[in-house]
C-alpha positions in Angstrom: -30.6 12.4 44.6 -28.3 9.6 43.6 -25.1 10.4 42.0 -25.9 8.6 38.9 -28.9 10.1 38.5 -27.3 13.3 38.6 -25.0 12.4 36.0 -27.8 11.1 33.9 -29.5 14.4 34.0 -26.5 16.3 33.2 -25.7 14.1 30.5 -28.9 14.6 28.7 -28.8 18.1 29.5 -25.4 19.1 28.3 -25.6 18.3 24.6 -28.1 20.9 24.1 -25.7 23.5 25.4 -22.9 22.1 23.7 -24.4 22.4 20.2 -23.5 25.9 20.0 -20.6 26.2 22.2 -18.6 23.0 21.2 -15.5 23.0 19.1 -13.0 20.7 17.6 -13.0 18.2 14.6 -16.0 15.7 15.9 -16.9 13.0 13.3 -15.6 9.7 14.3 -17.0 6.5 16.1 -19.5 6.8 18.3 -18.1 4.8 21.4 -20.1 2.3 23.5 -19.6 1.8 27.3 -19.2 -2.1 27.2 -16.2 -4.4 27.6 -15.6 -7.9 27.0 -13.1 -9.5 29.0 -10.2 -11.2 27.3 -11.3 -9.6 24.0 -8.9 -8.3 21.3 -10.0 -6.2 18.3 -8.5 -4.8 15.1 -10.0 -1.8 13.7 -9.9 -0.1 10.5 -12.0 3.2 9.6 -11.9 5.8 6.6 -13.6 9.2 6.2 -13.9 10.9 2.9 -15.1 14.7 3.1 -16.6 16.6 0.3 -17.4 20.3 0.1 -18.1 23.1 -2.2 -15.0 24.9 -0.9 -12.0 23.6 -2.7 -9.9 23.8 0.6 -12.0 21.4 2.4 -12.9 19.0 -0.7 -11.5 15.8 -1.6 -9.8 14.9 2.0 -9.6 11.2 3.1 -8.4 10.1 6.3 -7.8 6.3 7.4 -7.6 5.4 11.1 -6.4 2.0 12.1 -6.4 0.9 15.9 -5.5 -2.2 17.9 -7.1 -2.8 21.4 -7.2 -5.2 24.1 -9.1 -5.9 27.5 -7.0 -5.4 30.2 -9.7 -6.7 32.6 -13.7 -7.1 33.2 -13.5 -3.4 33.4 -10.4 -2.0 31.4 -9.8 -1.8 27.7 -6.9 -0.2 26.0 -6.4 1.0 22.3 -3.8 2.4 20.1 -4.7 4.3 17.0 -2.4 5.7 13.8 -4.3 7.9 11.5 -3.3 8.7 8.0 -4.7 11.7 5.7 -4.7 12.2 2.1 -4.9 15.8 0.9 -5.6 16.3 -2.8 -3.0 16.0 -5.5 -1.0 14.4 -2.4 -0.1 11.1 -1.3 -1.1 9.6 2.1 0.7 10.4 5.0 0.8 9.9 8.9 -0.6 12.5 10.5 -1.5 11.4 14.4 -1.3 8.8 16.9 -3.7 8.1 19.8 -3.8 6.0 23.1 -7.2 5.4 25.1 -8.0 3.5 28.1 -11.9 3.0 28.8 -13.4 1.8 31.9 -16.8 0.3 32.1 -18.5 2.3 35.2 -21.7 0.0 35.6 -22.9 -3.4 34.8 -25.2 -3.5 31.5 -28.9 -3.1 32.9 -27.7 -2.0 36.5 -29.3 1.2 36.2 -31.7 2.6 33.8 -28.5 4.2 31.9 -25.2 2.1 31.3 -22.6 4.4 32.1 -18.3 4.2 30.7 -15.6 6.7 30.8 -12.8 7.2 28.2 -9.9 8.9 28.7 -6.9 9.3 26.0 -4.0 11.7 24.8 -3.7 12.2 21.0 -0.5 13.6 19.3 -1.7 15.5 15.7 2.4 15.8 14.4 1.3 17.0 11.0 -0.1 20.3 12.6 2.1 20.3 15.9 -1.0 19.8 18.2 -1.4 17.6 21.6 -4.2 16.9 23.5 -5.7 15.3 26.2 -9.3 14.3 26.6 -12.0 12.7 28.6 -15.4 11.4 27.4 -18.4 10.3 29.5 -20.1 7.3 27.5 -24.0 6.6 28.1 -26.2 4.3 26.7 -30.0 3.5 27.3 -32.3 1.1 25.7 -36.0 1.6 24.8 -37.5 -1.7 23.2 -35.7 -2.1 20.1 -34.0 1.2 20.2 -30.9 2.0 21.8 -29.5 5.9 22.4 -25.7 6.5 23.0 -24.2 9.8 23.7 -20.2 10.7 24.2 -19.8 14.1 25.7 -16.2 15.0 25.6 -14.0 17.4 27.3 -10.5 18.4 25.5 -7.7 20.1 26.7 -5.4 21.3 23.7 -1.9 22.7 23.4 1.1 23.1 20.8 3.3 25.3 19.1 1.1 27.3 16.8 -2.3 27.5 19.1 -3.2 28.9 22.2 -3.7 26.3 25.1 -7.5 25.9 25.3 -10.4 23.7 26.6 -12.9 22.3 24.1 -15.9 20.3 24.2 -17.2 17.8 21.6 -20.8 15.8 21.1 -21.5 12.6 19.4 -24.8 10.7 19.6 -26.5 7.6 18.0 -30.1 6.6 18.0 -29.8 3.0 16.6 -33.0 0.7 15.6 -32.1 -3.3 16.5 -33.7 -4.7 13.6 -31.8 -7.8 13.2 -28.1 -8.3 14.3 -26.3 -7.8 10.8 -28.3 -4.8 10.1 -29.0 -2.1 12.6 -30.0 1.4 10.9 -29.0 4.4 13.1 -28.9 8.2 12.8 -25.8 9.9 14.2 -25.4 13.7 15.4 -22.0 15.3 15.7 -21.0 18.7 17.4 -17.5 19.9 16.9 -15.7 23.4 15.5 -15.2 22.0 12.1 -18.2 19.9 12.0 -21.8 20.0 13.0 -23.6 17.3 11.2 -26.4 14.8 11.3 -26.9 11.6 9.0 -27.8 8.1 8.5 -25.8 5.2 9.2 -26.2 1.3 8.8 -24.4 -1.0 11.3 -24.3 -4.8 11.4 -22.3 -7.7 13.0 -21.7 -11.1 11.8 -20.4 -14.0 14.0 -17.7 -15.8 12.3 -16.6 -18.2 14.7 -17.0 -18.9 18.5 -15.5 -15.8 20.2 -15.0 -14.3 17.0 -17.0 -11.5 15.2 -16.8 -8.8 12.5 -18.6 -5.5 12.8 -19.1 -3.1 10.2 -20.5 0.4 9.7 -21.6 2.6 6.7 -22.7 6.3 6.9 -22.9 9.8 5.6 -22.9 12.7 7.7 -24.6 16.1 6.5 -23.2 19.5 7.4 -26.0 21.4 8.9 -24.0 25.0 9.0 -22.0 26.7 6.6 -18.7 25.9 8.1 -19.3 22.2 8.0 -18.2 20.0 5.2 -21.0 19.3 2.8 -20.9 15.7 3.3 -18.5 13.3 5.3 -18.6 9.6 4.5 -17.5 7.0 7.0 -16.8 3.5 7.2 -15.7 1.2 9.5 -14.6 -2.4 9.9 -13.7 -4.1 13.2 -12.7 -7.7 13.8 -13.2 -9.0 17.3 -11.6 -12.1 18.8 
């Protein structure tokens, strides 16, 4: 059995075990494995959390990022996040650096692969983490399935050093370039949810494109927020 086939089987089977045991705040952006040479991008994302528990209700988070292709196979990104609690002003909460590697050419194998590595400092709660994400993507006709399986090592002043896992998955229907409906699934310590997402892209000039996402993730257990609304706007140039 080839190495890539072993990885494929592990990726397809691992999420089912992770659904019960994974932890960590999981709702974010589902990453895709592809990199365009010489590409740069600016990203703005927002997450708004609603819940019947006042401690988890009405929480807003913004994330701003800038990324650039180092080569045809490597992509670097820097992100800064801010959080706004009820009756409080928006404050900077974390920063993050990421490095993505496209492992295979698109269509080279039955499944396309990428690897994302990164470091995040959540200075509002004095927690640091290093993470590695295996990215897989496969197309079936007009359907595209993407899975992000992440391992995280976390440490800080107020927590015990620990290893965590997370899952983010997306099934997307390629209706037309400016409208692609999807279903997303997340599993983590504070969020286990599923919900509909609309995505699309618009080419505005040669080599320049806008990409957008809008969705709502519904909690599927009592510990998850009732709804998490997420929006993303990305400018690629």
